[in-house]
MDAnalysis code that builds the backbone (N, CA, C; Angstrom):
import MDAnalysis as mda
import numpy as np

u = mda.Universe.empty(414, n_residues=138, atom_resindex=np.repeat(np.arange(138), 3), trajectory=True)
u.add_TopologyAttr("name", ["N", "CA", "C"] * 138)
u.add_TopologyAttr("resid", np.arange(1, 139))
u.add_TopologyAttr("resname", ["MET", "ASN", "ASP", "ASN", "ILE", "VAL", "THR", "LEU", "GLY", "ALA", "LEU", "ILE", "ALA", "GLY", "ALA", "ALA", "LEU", "LEU", "ALA", "LEU", "VAL", "ILE", "ILE", "ALA", "SER", "ILE", "PHE", "ALA", "LYS", "ARG", "PRO", "ARG", "LYS", "MET", "ASN", "GLN", "ALA", "HIS", "TYR", "GLN", "THR", "LYS", "TRP", "GLN", "ASP", "LEU", "GLN", "LYS", "LEU", "LEU", "ASN", "ASP", "GLN", "ALA", "THR", "TRP", "PRO", "LEU", "ALA", "ILE", "ILE", "ASP", "ALA", "ASP", "LYS", "LEU", "LEU", "ASP", "ASP", "ALA", "LEU", "LYS", "ALA", "HIS", "LYS", "TYR", "LYS", "GLY", "LYS", "THR", "MET", "GLY", "GLU", "ARG", "LEU", "VAL", "ALA", "ALA", "GLN", "ARG", "ASP", "ILE", "GLN", "ALA", "ASN", "ASP", "ASP", "VAL", "TRP", "PHE", "GLY", "HIS", "LYS", "LEU", "ARG", "ASN", "ARG", "LEU", "VAL", "HIS", "GLU", "HIS", "ASP", "VAL", "LYS", "LEU", "LYS", "GLU", "ARG", "ASP", "MET", "LYS", "GLU", "ALA", "LEU", "LEU", "GLY", "ILE", "ARG", "HIS", "ALA", "LEU", "LYS", "ASP", "LEU", "GLY", "ALA", "LEU"])
u.atoms.positions = np.array([
    [-30.313, -10.544, 30.804],
    [-31.272, -9.456, 31.235],
    [-30.318, -8.607, 31.479],
    [-29.603, -8.785, 31.961],
    [-28.523, -7.508, 32.791],
    [-27.712, -6.909, 31.740],
    [-27.316, -8.148, 30.686],
    [-26.726, -7.654, 29.561],
    [-27.349, -6.507, 29.021],
    [-28.741, -6.505, 28.794],
    [-29.250, -5.769, 28.199],
    [-29.321, -4.757, 28.525],
    [-29.176, -4.293, 29.705],
    [-29.428, -3.252, 30.951],
    [-28.419, -2.075, 30.309],
    [-27.141, -3.116, 30.369],
    [-25.619, -2.083, 30.326],
    [-25.718, -2.166, 29.098],
    [-26.057, -2.550, 27.881],
    [-26.023, -2.612, 26.923],
    [-27.161, -1.198, 26.204],
    [-28.311, -0.984, 27.013],
    [-28.990, 0.112, 27.001],
    [-28.573, 1.143, 27.327],
    [-27.630, 1.043, 28.691],
    [-27.337, 2.211, 29.463],
    [-26.346, 2.824, 28.530],
    [-25.263, 2.128, 28.071],
    [-24.311, 2.025, 26.927],
    [-24.689, 3.310, 26.063],
    [-25.855, 2.929, 25.427],
    [-26.593, 3.413, 24.519],
    [-27.004, 4.501, 24.476],
    [-27.842, 4.752, 25.937],
    [-27.988, 6.154, 26.135],
    [-26.868, 7.052, 26.442],
    [-26.015, 6.767, 27.265],
    [-24.329, 7.653, 27.746],
    [-23.790, 7.705, 26.236],
    [-23.673, 7.523, 25.084],
    [-23.377, 7.674, 23.975],
    [-24.019, 8.483, 23.283],
    [-25.312, 8.458, 23.246],
    [-25.960, 9.261, 22.977],
    [-26.268, 10.630, 23.863],
    [-26.016, 10.606, 24.396],
    [-26.100, 12.060, 25.385],
    [-24.948, 12.472, 25.031],
    [-23.485, 11.984, 24.990],
    [-22.112, 12.630, 24.828],
    [-22.295, 12.990, 23.164],
    [-22.706, 12.300, 21.703],
    [-22.892, 12.419, 20.628],
    [-23.541, 14.115, 20.791],
    [-25.011, 14.108, 21.695],
    [-26.103, 15.394, 21.562],
    [-25.075, 16.634, 22.177],
    [-24.048, 16.237, 23.143],
    [-23.200, 17.506, 23.654],
    [-21.857, 17.897, 22.952],
    [-21.370, 17.225, 22.303],
    [-20.506, 17.340, 21.005],
    [-21.396, 18.315, 19.977],
    [-22.919, 17.735, 19.526],
    [-23.131, 18.517, 18.938],
    [-23.561, 20.388, 19.035],
    [-24.077, 20.247, 20.367],
    [-24.411, 21.311, 21.028],
    [-23.084, 22.103, 21.125],
    [-21.957, 21.895, 21.541],
    [-20.934, 22.238, 21.390],
    [-20.553, 22.741, 20.766],
    [-20.309, 22.025, 19.646],
    [-19.884, 22.595, 17.983],
    [-20.835, 23.903, 17.261],
    [-22.156, 23.978, 17.623],
    [-22.842, 24.939, 17.199],
    [-23.083, 26.041, 18.378],
    [-22.601, 25.713, 19.150],
    [-22.496, 26.964, 20.011],
    [-20.856, 27.296, 19.456],
    [-19.810, 26.995, 19.280],
    [-18.499, 27.597, 19.849],
    [-18.319, 28.141, 17.851],
    [-19.379, 28.010, 16.940],
    [-19.269, 27.967, 15.484],
    [-20.153, 29.817, 15.587],
    [-21.161, 29.908, 16.360],
    [-21.833, 31.159, 16.540],
    [-21.121, 32.136, 16.753],
    [-20.698, 32.949, 15.718],
    [-20.015, 34.696, 16.101],
    [-20.526, 34.815, 17.388],
    [-19.875, 35.803, 17.942],
    [-19.466, 35.757, 19.339],
    [-20.274, 37.640, 18.994],
    [-21.021, 37.929, 20.121],
    [-21.210, 39.668, 20.221],
    [-20.254, 40.604, 19.930],
    [-20.374, 41.172, 19.260],
    [-19.073, 42.540, 19.160],
    [-19.605, 43.449, 19.927],
    [-18.235, 44.378, 20.675],
    [-19.011, 45.332, 21.343],
    [-18.564, 46.464, 20.586],
    [-20.290, 46.775, 19.739],
    [-20.014, 48.031, 19.103],
    [-19.551, 49.305, 19.381],
    [-19.757, 49.605, 20.866],
    [-19.389, 50.951, 21.439],
    [-18.134, 51.040, 21.403],
    [-17.178, 50.033, 21.619],
    [-15.635, 50.228, 21.787],
    [-14.911, 49.960, 19.991],
    [-15.766, 49.418, 19.107],
    [-15.295, 49.691, 17.609],
    [-16.120, 50.899, 16.971],
    [-17.190, 51.420, 17.510],
    [-17.332, 52.755, 17.091],
    [-16.807, 53.514, 17.743],
    [-16.325, 53.706, 19.202],
    [-15.546, 54.780, 19.391],
    [-14.233, 54.579, 18.796],
    [-13.430, 53.519, 18.616],
    [-11.985, 53.445, 17.955],
    [-12.060, 53.815, 16.618],
    [-13.465, 54.013, 15.820],
    [-13.602, 54.284, 14.472],
    [-13.729, 56.234, 14.005],
    [-14.363, 56.080, 15.431],
    [-13.937, 57.941, 15.637],
    [-13.222, 58.697, 15.551],
    [-12.256, 57.952, 16.151],
    [-11.081, 58.239, 16.534],
    [-9.913, 58.183, 15.610],
    [-10.295, 57.134, 14.797],
    [-9.370, 57.619, 13.598],
    [-10.024, 57.842, 12.558],
    [-11.274, 58.804, 12.326],
    [-11.991, 59.723, 11.706],
    [-10.949, 60.653, 12.006],
    [-10.767, 60.938, 13.264],
    [-10.366, 62.496, 13.530],
    [-8.752, 62.638, 12.750],
    [-8.214, 61.436, 12.272],
    [-6.895, 61.459, 11.802],
    [-7.070, 61.992, 10.444],
    [-8.422, 62.400, 9.542],
    [-8.312, 62.416, 8.454],
    [-8.481, 63.916, 8.140],
    [-8.325, 64.770, 8.795],
    [-8.768, 66.035, 9.284],
    [-7.172, 66.814, 8.477],
    [-5.869, 66.222, 8.527],
    [-4.901, 66.408, 8.013],
    [-4.349, 65.198, 7.170],
    [-3.741, 65.489, 6.255],
    [-3.434, 64.806, 5.180],
    [-1.878, 64.081, 5.459],
    [-1.268, 64.358, 6.608],
    [0.169, 63.878, 6.786],
    [-0.471, 62.896, 7.571],
    [-1.734, 62.666, 8.200],
    [-2.044, 61.535, 9.312],
    [-2.890, 60.368, 7.949],
    [-3.116, 60.936, 7.185],
    [-3.738, 60.109, 6.596],
    [-3.284, 58.175, 6.593],
    [-1.896, 58.159, 6.679],
    [-1.531, 56.908, 6.504],
    [-1.635, 56.110, 7.828],
    [-1.604, 56.839, 9.047],
    [-2.066, 56.084, 10.481],
    [-3.423, 55.695, 10.378],
    [-4.287, 56.983, 9.621],
    [-6.192, 56.025, 9.742],
    [-6.433, 54.697, 9.070],
    [-5.539, 54.854, 8.087],
    [-5.331, 53.578, 7.479],
    [-5.053, 52.034, 8.351],
    [-3.809, 52.444, 9.179],
    [-3.106, 51.722, 9.637],
    [-3.721, 51.013, 11.019],
    [-4.379, 52.116, 11.656],
    [-5.451, 52.050, 12.585],
    [-6.705, 51.049, 12.494],
    [-7.367, 51.374, 11.117],
    [-8.010, 51.057, 10.646],
    [-8.405, 49.226, 10.297],
    [-7.159, 49.160, 9.415],
    [-6.827, 48.016, 9.580],
    [-6.571, 47.004, 10.973],
    [-5.931, 47.326, 11.813],
    [-5.744, 46.979, 12.815],
    [-7.125, 46.847, 13.582],
    [-7.776, 47.563, 13.553],
    [-8.869, 47.528, 14.238],
    [-9.662, 46.636, 13.297],
    [-10.053, 46.091, 12.137],
    [-10.446, 45.278, 11.530],
    [-9.578, 43.975, 12.261],
    [-8.273, 43.740, 12.242],
    [-7.368, 42.024, 12.312],
    [-8.277, 42.106, 14.073],
    [-8.637, 42.820, 14.694],
    [-8.789, 43.061, 16.191],
    [-10.214, 42.226, 16.062],
    [-10.919, 42.711, 15.192],
    [-12.305, 42.245, 15.075],
    [-12.371, 40.750, 14.656],
    [-10.956, 40.667, 13.490],
    [-11.469, 39.130, 13.210],
    [-10.615, 37.941, 14.387],
    [-10.539, 38.354, 14.934],
    [-9.423, 38.201, 16.204],
    [-10.851, 37.708, 16.789],
    [-11.364, 38.263, 17.287],
    [-12.836, 38.410, 18.071],
    [-13.696, 37.653, 17.375],
    [-13.854, 37.419, 16.746],
    [-14.514, 36.011, 15.606],
    [-13.771, 34.806, 15.424],
    [-12.681, 35.178, 16.272],
    [-11.704, 33.554, 15.961],
    [-11.824, 33.298, 14.908],
    [-11.188, 33.804, 13.980],
    [-10.575, 33.762, 12.513],
    [-9.640, 32.776, 12.632],
    [-9.219, 31.597, 12.048],
    [-7.740, 30.912, 12.333],
    [-6.973, 31.851, 11.335],
    [-5.713, 31.944, 12.132],
    [-4.576, 32.256, 10.871],
    [-3.846, 33.076, 11.489],
    [-2.627, 32.564, 11.229],
    [-1.604, 33.749, 11.684],
    [-1.303, 34.733, 11.862],
    [-1.582, 35.600, 10.264],
    [-1.293, 36.682, 9.914],
    [-2.373, 37.267, 9.711],
    [-2.782, 38.800, 9.759],
    [-4.100, 39.313, 9.343],
    [-4.786, 38.650, 7.658],
    [-3.997, 38.738, 6.845],
    [-4.168, 37.705, 5.391],
    [-4.705, 36.228, 5.614],
    [-4.543, 35.718, 6.453],
    [-4.889, 34.079, 6.902],
    [-6.029, 34.329, 7.294],
    [-6.440, 35.259, 8.075],
    [-7.936, 35.661, 8.755],
    [-8.856, 36.496, 7.988],
    [-8.134, 36.831, 7.126],
    [-9.101, 37.635, 5.833],
    [-9.854, 36.210, 5.184],
    [-8.725, 35.910, 4.355],
    [-9.044, 34.566, 3.893],
    [-10.286, 33.654, 4.540],
    [-9.934, 33.373, 5.982],
    [-10.743, 32.974, 6.315],
    [-12.411, 33.078, 6.834],
    [-12.234, 34.619, 6.472],
    [-13.979, 35.587, 7.055],
    [-14.440, 35.886, 5.225],
    [-13.810, 35.610, 4.392],
    [-13.827, 36.370, 2.783],
    [-15.611, 35.563, 2.921],
    [-16.092, 34.170, 3.652],
    [-17.439, 34.338, 3.524],
    [-18.616, 35.039, 3.843],
    [-17.725, 35.928, 5.034],
    [-18.465, 36.668, 5.634],
    [-18.265, 38.242, 6.063],
    [-17.307, 38.125, 4.639],
    [-17.304, 39.853, 4.349],
    [-17.958, 40.000, 3.010],
    [-18.555, 40.660, 2.564],
    [-19.469, 40.955, 0.913],
    [-18.393, 41.794, 0.098],
    [-17.785, 42.857, 0.451],
    [-16.857, 43.797, -0.475],
    [-15.379, 43.165, 0.049],
    [-14.850, 41.949, -0.535],
    [-13.709, 41.349, -0.252],
    [-12.523, 42.289, -0.868],
    [-12.733, 42.640, -2.025],
    [-11.809, 43.230, -2.973],
    [-11.563, 44.373, -2.146],
    [-12.435, 45.266, -1.949],
    [-12.274, 46.671, -1.236],
    [-11.391, 46.604, -0.071],
    [-11.683, 45.231, 0.610],
    [-10.809, 45.114, 1.886],
    [-9.762, 44.754, 1.634],
    [-9.506, 43.924, 0.825],
    [-7.966, 43.618, 0.504],
    [-7.369, 45.034, 0.195],
    [-7.985, 45.638, -0.927],
    [-7.313, 47.024, -1.219],
    [-6.696, 47.697, 0.101],
    [-7.410, 47.767, 1.240],
    [-7.553, 48.630, 2.481],
    [-6.165, 47.570, 2.996],
    [-5.826, 46.738, 3.171],
    [-4.890, 46.192, 3.660],
    [-3.785, 46.120, 3.106],
    [-3.808, 45.694, 1.685],
    [-2.676, 45.804, 0.732],
    [-1.894, 47.426, 0.798],
    [-2.940, 48.085, 0.811],
    [-2.609, 49.819, 1.043],
    [-1.953, 49.594, 2.269],
    [-2.377, 49.705, 3.067],
    [-1.601, 49.250, 4.762],
    [-0.243, 48.898, 4.673],
    [0.022, 47.355, 4.096],
    [0.949, 47.177, 3.796],
    [1.911, 47.668, 3.210],
    [1.972, 48.367, 2.443],
    [2.900, 49.403, 1.374],
    [3.094, 50.656, 2.150],
    [1.992, 51.055, 2.821],
    [2.539, 52.294, 3.882],
    [3.124, 52.123, 4.835],
    [3.145, 50.692, 5.485],
    [4.204, 50.255, 6.976],
    [6.004, 49.953, 6.026],
    [5.518, 49.160, 4.519],
    [6.554, 48.678, 4.515],
    [7.905, 49.368, 3.207],
    [7.079, 50.137, 2.428],
    [7.351, 51.119, 1.925],
    [7.721, 52.725, 2.063],
    [8.966, 53.390, 1.304],
    [9.289, 54.388, 1.833],
    [8.447, 55.342, 0.965],
    [8.000, 56.502, 1.086],
    [7.826, 57.441, 0.162],
    [6.481, 56.899, -1.046],
    [5.327, 56.095, 0.427],
    [4.388, 55.802, -0.585],
    [3.586, 57.421, -0.842],
    [2.860, 57.546, -1.689],
    [2.188, 58.924, -2.240],
    [0.608, 58.370, -2.096],
    [-0.242, 58.844, -0.865],
    [-1.365, 58.467, -1.017],
    [-2.244, 59.309, -1.462],
    [-3.057, 58.889, -2.276],
    [-3.692, 60.090, -3.126],
    [-5.161, 59.757, -1.732],
    [-6.086, 61.115, -2.105],
    [-7.255, 60.820, -1.330],
    [-8.224, 59.910, -1.778],
    [-8.681, 59.459, -2.795],
    [-9.769, 58.625, -3.304],
    [-9.117, 57.268, -2.733],
    [-7.869, 57.246, -2.859],
    [-7.159, 55.666, -2.625],
    [-7.795, 55.123, -0.952],
    [-7.482, 56.640, -0.268],
    [-7.487, 56.674, 1.429],
    [-9.137, 56.262, 1.552],
    [-10.175, 56.952, 1.034],
    [-10.997, 56.892, 1.289],
    [-11.803, 55.456, 0.411],
    [-10.806, 54.955, -0.457],
    [-11.672, 53.609, -1.014],
    [-11.194, 52.403, 0.295],
    [-10.067, 53.053, 0.759],
    [-9.318, 51.749, 1.858],
    [-9.936, 51.877, 2.711],
    [-10.462, 53.195, 3.275],
    [-11.294, 53.049, 4.853],
    [-12.826, 52.388, 4.726],
    [-13.420, 52.850, 3.540],
    [-14.736, 52.548, 3.340],
    [-14.926, 51.171, 2.806],
    [-13.812, 50.224, 2.506],
    [-13.886, 48.871, 2.459],
    [-13.445, 48.336, 4.057],
    [-12.751, 48.304, 4.423],
    [-12.568, 48.243, 5.791],
    [-13.626, 48.092, 6.678],
    [-14.157, 49.790, 6.692],
    [-15.437, 49.732, 7.382],
    [-16.575, 48.826, 7.302],
    [-16.868, 48.671, 5.417],
    [-17.977, 47.616, 5.411],
    [-17.554, 46.172, 5.857],
    [-16.421, 46.017, 5.642],
    [-15.977, 44.651, 6.537],
    [-16.537, 44.803, 7.743],
    [-16.001, 45.357, 8.906],
    [-16.478, 45.707, 10.569],
    [-17.781, 45.677, 10.104],
    [-18.404, 46.313, 9.264],
    [-20.107, 45.953, 9.665],
    [-20.588, 44.628, 9.084],
    [-20.262, 44.274, 8.044],
    [-20.022, 42.657, 8.068],
    [-20.143, 42.150, 9.107],
    [-18.887, 42.246, 9.857],
    [-18.714, 41.470, 11.111],
    [-19.447, 41.839, 12.386],
    [-20.361, 42.540, 11.946],
    [-20.916, 43.165, 13.302],
    [-20.164, 44.496, 14.400],
    [-19.043, 44.355, 14.242],
    [-18.454, 45.411, 14.957],
    [-19.008, 47.069, 14.963],
    [-19.479, 47.196, 13.489],
    [-20.253, 48.843, 13.483],
    [-21.571, 48.585, 13.665],
])
């Protein structure tokens, strides 16, 4: 009789522990609520950079950083933004457009004398903006 009570107690404790682990994993994977006001303010600030062609590269760099901040806030794994983008690819609809923007940002940062066309600048920013919307930041 005493052994049955101990066994029953161990089963109940095990079931309770398993339930806690399951609940914790569900909440850990749930996306965080984004501070949309913060991201909208930052997005509006970088849009002011579009008034002058000389500051277009800075707008793309800032947009890329803003997206990386959103990826980090969602706790996507990866040492680099590229790795975080790969981890987030199921949650972002226009992956090719986002990658275009990120690669353009890399060219602007690492190469000299990049001729930035208006069409490329718009495509990069639209892709990044769509990703921010998909993540709930905008």
